KEZADREN-943809 format. One record per residue: residue number from 1; x, y, z of N, C-alpha, C, O in turn; residue in three letters. Coordinates in steps of 0.2 Angstrom, whole numbers. Example, Ala and Ser with C-alpha at 12.3 -4.5 7.8 and 13.67 -1.06 7.14 Angstrom:
% residues 2
TORNU   pos     n.X     n.Y     n.Z    ca.X    ca.Y    ca.Z     c.X     c.Y     c.Z     o.X     o.Y     o.Z   code
TORNU     1      66     -28      39      62     -22      39      66     -16      39      71     -17      42    ala
TORNU     2      64     -11      35      68      -5      36      64       0      39      67       6      40    ser
% end
This chain:
% residues 109
TORNU   pos     n.X     n.Y     n.Z    ca.X    ca.Y    ca.Z     c.X     c.Y     c.Z     o.X     o.Y     o.Z   code
TORNU     1     280    -224     713     286    -228     711     291    -222     710     290    -217     707    met
TORNU     2     297    -225     712     303    -220     711     307    -222     706     310    -228     705    thr
TORNU     3     309    -217     701     314    -218     696     321    -216     697     322    -212     702    tyr
TORNU     4     326    -218     693     332    -217     695     334    -210     692     339    -207     694    ala
TORNU     5     329    -207     689     330    -201     686     323    -197     685     318    -201     686    phe
TORNU     6     322    -191     685     316    -187     686     312    -190     680     316    -191     675    pro
TORNU     7     306    -189     680     301    -190     674     301    -184     670     304    -179     673    thr
TORNU     8     299    -183     665     297    -176     661     294    -172     665     297    -166     666    pro
TORNU     9     288    -173     668     285    -168     672     288    -166     678     287    -161     680    asn
TORNU    10     292    -171     682     296    -169     688     302    -165     686     303    -160     690    glu
TORNU    11     305    -166     680     311    -161     678     309    -155     676     314    -151     677    tyr
TORNU    12     304    -154     674     302    -147     672     298    -143     678     297    -137     677    arg
TORNU    13     297    -146     683     293    -143     689     299    -138     692     304    -141     695    asn
TORNU    14     297    -132     692     302    -127     695     302    -127     703     306    -125     707    pro
TORNU    15     297    -130     706     296    -131     712     300    -137     717     300    -138     723    asn
TORNU    16     302    -140     712     308    -146     716     313    -142     718     316    -137     716    arg
TORNU    17     316    -145     723     322    -142     727     328    -143     722     333    -138     723    ala
TORNU    18     328    -148     718     335    -149     714     333    -148     706     335    -151     701    asn
TORNU    19     328    -143     705     325    -143     698     331    -140     693     333    -134     695    ala
TORNU    20     332    -143     689     338    -141     683     345    -143     685     349    -142     681    gly
TORNU    21     346    -147     691     352    -148     693     353    -156     692     358    -158     695    thr
TORNU    22     349    -160     688     350    -167     687     347    -168     680     342    -166     678    phe
TORNU    23     352    -171     676     351    -174     669     349    -181     669     353    -185     671    glu
TORNU    24     344    -183     666     342    -190     666     348    -193     662     352    -190     659    pro
TORNU    25     349    -200     663     354    -204     661     352    -205     654     346    -207     653    leu
TORNU    26     356    -204     649     355    -205     642     362    -208     639     367    -208     642    thr
TORNU    27     360    -211     634     366    -215     629     371    -210     628     377    -211     629    leu
TORNU    28     369    -204     626     374    -198     624     378    -196     629     384    -195     629    lys
TORNU    29     375    -196     635     379    -193     641     383    -198     643     389    -197     646    gly
TORNU    30     381    -205     643     386    -210     646     391    -211     641     397    -211     643    thr
TORNU    31     390    -212     635     396    -211     630     401    -206     630     407    -207     630    leu
TORNU    32     397    -199     631     402    -194     632     406    -194     638     412    -192     638    leu
TORNU    33     404    -196     644     408    -198     650     412    -203     649     417    -203     652    gly
TORNU    34     411    -208     645     417    -214     644     422    -210     640     428    -210     641    leu
TORNU    35     420    -207     635     426    -204     630     431    -199     635     437    -200     634    tyr
TORNU    36     427    -194     638     432    -190     643     436    -195     647     442    -194     647    his
TORNU    37     433    -200     651     437    -204     655     443    -207     650     449    -206     653    phe
TORNU    38     442    -210     645     446    -213     641     452    -208     638     458    -209     636    leu
TORNU    39     450    -202     636     454    -196     635     460    -194     641     466    -194     639    ala
TORNU    40     456    -194     647     460    -192     652     465    -198     653     471    -196     654    asp
TORNU    41     463    -204     653     468    -209     654     473    -209     649     479    -211     651    gln
TORNU    42     473    -208     642     478    -207     638     483    -201     639     489    -201     639    val
TORNU    43     479    -196     640     483    -190     642     488    -192     648     494    -190     648    arg
TORNU    44     485    -196     653     490    -197     659     495    -201     657     501    -200     660    ala
TORNU    45     495    -206     653     499    -211     650     505    -207     646     511    -207     647    tyr
TORNU    46     502    -203     641     508    -199     638     512    -194     642     518    -194     642    arg
TORNU    47     508    -192     647     512    -187     652     517    -191     656     523    -189     656    asn
TORNU    48     515    -197     658     520    -201     661     525    -204     658     530    -205     661    arg
TORNU    49     525    -204     651     529    -207     647     535    -201     646     541    -202     647    arg
TORNU    50     532    -194     645     536    -189     645     540    -188     651     546    -186     650    ala
TORNU    51     537    -189     657     541    -187     663     546    -193     664     552    -192     667    ile
TORNU    52     545    -198     662     550    -204     662     556    -202     658     562    -204     659    ala
TORNU    53     554    -198     652     561    -196     649     564    -190     652     570    -189     650    gln
TORNU    54     561    -186     656     563    -181     659     568    -184     665     574    -181     667    leu
TORNU    55     567    -190     667     570    -193     673     577    -195     669     581    -196     673    ala
TORNU    56     578    -196     663     585    -197     660     590    -191     659     595    -191     657    leu
TORNU    57     587    -185     661     590    -179     660     595    -178     666     594    -181     671    gln
TORNU    58     600    -174     665     605    -172     670     601    -167     675     596    -163     674    glu
TORNU    59     604    -168     682     601    -164     686     601    -155     685     597    -151     687    asp
TORNU    60     606    -154     682     608    -147     680     602    -145     675     600    -139     676    arg
TORNU    61     600    -149     670     595    -147     666     589    -147     669     585    -142     668    met
TORNU    62     587    -152     673     581    -151     677     580    -146     682     574    -144     683    leu
TORNU    63     586    -143     683     586    -137     688     584    -130     684     583    -125     686    glu
TORNU    64     586    -131     677     584    -125     672     577    -124     672     575    -118     672    asp
TORNU    65     573    -130     672     565    -130     671     562    -129     678     556    -129     678    ile
TORNU    66     566    -129     684     563    -128     690     561    -134     694     556    -134     698    gly
TORNU    67     564    -140     691     563    -146     695     569    -148     698     574    -146     697    leu
TORNU    68     567    -155     702     574    -158     705     571    -165     704     566    -167     702    thr
TORNU    69     577    -169     704     576    -177     704     571    -180     708     567    -184     706    arg
TORNU    70     570    -177     714     565    -179     719     558    -178     717     553    -182     718    glu
TORNU    71     557    -172     713     551    -170     710     549    -175     704     543    -178     704    asp
TORNU    72     553    -177     701     552    -182     695     551    -189     698     546    -193     696    ile
TORNU    73     555    -192     703     553    -198     706     547    -197     710     543    -202     710    asp
TORNU    74     545    -192     713     538    -191     716     532    -191     711     527    -194     713    gly
TORNU    75     533    -188     706     528    -189     701     527    -196     698     522    -199     698    ala
TORNU    76     533    -199     696     532    -206     694     530    -211     699     529    -217     697    leu
TORNU    77     529    -209     707     528    -213     712     520    -212     712     517    -217     715    ala
TORNU    78     516    -208     709     509    -207     709     506    -213     706     508    -217     702    thr
TORNU    79     499    -214     708     496    -220     705     496    -220     698     496    -215     695    his
TORNU    80     495    -226     696     496    -227     688     490    -223     684     491    -221     678    glu
TORNU    81     484    -222     687     479    -219     684     478    -211     684     474    -208     680    gly
TORNU    82     482    -209     689     483    -202     690     489    -198     685     494    -200     684    ile
TORNU    83     486    -192     682     491    -189     678     497    -186     682     495    -181     687    asp
TORNU    84     504    -187     682     509    -185     686     510    -177     684     513    -174     689    pro
TORNU    85     509    -176     679     510    -168     677     508    -163     682     512    -158     683    ser
TORNU    86     502    -164     685     500    -159     690     504    -159     696     505    -154     699    trp
TORNU    87     507    -164     698     512    -164     703     518    -160     701     520    -156     705    tyr
TORNU    88     521    -161     696     527    -157     693     524    -149     693     527    -145     696    leu
TORNU    89     520    -148     690     517    -141     690     516    -138     697     520    -133     698    thr
TORNU    90     513    -141     702     513    -140     708     520    -138     711     521    -133     714    cys
TORNU    91     524    -142     711     531    -141     714     535    -136     711     539    -133     714    arg
TORNU    92     534    -134     704     538    -129     701     535    -123     703     539    -118     704    ala
TORNU    93     528    -123     704     524    -116     706     527    -114     713     528    -108     715    asn
TORNU    94     527    -120     717     529    -118     724     536    -115     724     537    -111     728    glu
TORNU    95     540    -118     721     547    -115     721     547    -109     718     550    -105     722    arg
TORNU    96     543    -106     713     544    -100     710     540     -96     716     543     -90     717    tyr
TORNU    97     535     -97     719     532     -93     723     537     -92     730     537     -86     733    val
TORNU    98     541     -97     732     546     -96     737     552     -92     735     555     -88     739    glu
TORNU    99     554     -91     729     559     -88     725     556     -80     727     560     -76     730    arg
TORNU   100     550     -78     724     546     -72     725     547     -70     731     549     -64     732    leu
TORNU   101     545     -73     737     545     -71     744     552     -70     745     554     -64     748    his
TORNU   102     558     -74     743     564     -72     746     567     -66     742     570     -62     746    glu
TORNU   103     565     -65     736     566     -58     733     562     -51     736     565     -46     737    met
TORNU   104     557     -53     738     553     -47     742     556     -46     748     558     -40     750    arg
TORNU   105     557     -51     752     561     -51     759     567     -48     758     569     -43     762    arg
TORNU   106     572     -49     753     578     -46     751     577     -39     750     581     -35     752    gly
TORNU   107     572     -36     747     570     -30     745     568     -25     751     569     -19     750    asn
TORNU   108     565     -29     756     562     -25     761     568     -25     767     566     -21     771    asp
TORNU   109     573     -28     767     579     -27     771     583     -20     769     588     -18     772    asn
% end
């Protein structure tokens, strides 16, 4: 008979190929996973609202924090369940690295 999760004897068997890599399904693990999923959704919602507030700022102010209007629009265009703040972080970091490379090229000449 095959179980969806290892039996206690199988779980403790060090000769199994995946010994110690699979946790049996438990109510605690399921509830913890659900909690983390909901917490991520709430965080994404709050970040989306904050980015919507950024969209109301002037371009000059966005430039001061290393973003452009296109970055804000692109972040808000992501799927509703995805946290858009990672997109803005990536874009700001890309610009920062580009500026560093330009500065190094300028010093090398």
